[in-house]
C-alpha positions in Angstrom: -12.5 19.5 55.2 -11.1 17.6 52.3 -9.8 14.8 54.5 -13.2 14.6 56.4 -15.4 14.4 53.1 -12.8 11.9 51.9 -13.3 9.5 55.0 -17.0 10.0 54.6 -17.1 9.4 50.9 -19.1 13.0 50.5 -18.9 15.2 47.6 -18.9 18.9 48.2 -22.4 18.9 47.3 -23.1 16.4 50.0 -21.2 18.2 52.8 -23.1 21.6 51.4 -26.6 20.1 52.0 -25.6 18.7 55.3 -24.2 21.9 56.6 -26.6 24.0 54.8 -24.2 26.1 52.7 -23.6 25.9 48.9 -21.3 23.6 47.2 -19.5 26.6 45.9 -19.0 27.9 49.4 -17.4 24.5 50.2 -15.1 24.7 47.1 -13.9 28.2 48.0 -13.2 27.4 51.7 -11.2 24.1 50.3 -9.2 26.4 47.8 -8.4 28.8 50.9 -9.9 31.6 48.7 -12.1 33.0 51.6 -12.4 32.3 55.2 -15.5 30.8 56.9 -18.0 33.3 58.6 -18.7 32.0 62.1 -22.1 30.4 61.2 -20.8 28.5 58.2 -17.9 27.1 60.4 -20.3 26.2 62.9 -22.5 24.4 60.4 -19.6 22.5 58.7 -18.4 21.6 61.8 -21.8 20.2 63.1 -22.1 18.4 60.0 -18.8 16.3 60.5 -19.7 15.9 64.1 -23.1 14.5 63.4 -21.2 12.0 61.3 -18.7 10.8 64.0 -15.9 13.3 62.6 -14.0 15.8 64.8 -11.0 18.0 64.4 -8.4 19.2 66.8 -6.0 22.1 65.7 -2.4 21.6 66.7 0.2 24.0 67.9 2.1 23.8 64.6 -0.8 24.8 62.5 -1.8 21.3 61.5 -4.8 19.4 62.6 -5.7 15.9 64.0 -8.9 14.1 62.6 -11.0 11.9 65.3 -13.1 9.6 63.6 -15.5 7.6 65.7 -13.3 8.2 68.7 -10.1 7.2 66.9 -7.4 9.6 66.2 -6.0 9.9 62.7 -3.0 11.7 62.0 0.2 11.9 60.0 2.4 10.3 62.7 2.4 6.7 62.5 3.7 6.4 66.3 0.9 8.2 67.4 -1.5 6.3 65.5 0.0 3.0 66.8 -0.4 4.2 70.3 -3.9 5.1 69.8 -4.7 1.7 68.9 
């Protein structure tokens, strides 16, 4: 969530408003203090999707972020091949 918020320039409060959850819930989820309920996860995913951000889980436990149809990840080689 932090990475998505950073790309969009959103605060925890802004994401919370767009996802219809509290800022405190966003904070606790980002700190991994709790696991998201299904509805909360759906709302957060929709807020990001509506803003053009998508996430894909990787087999190694990581993730890739898709911004406006462009793949962003930690691998320069993969990112370069997507350009």
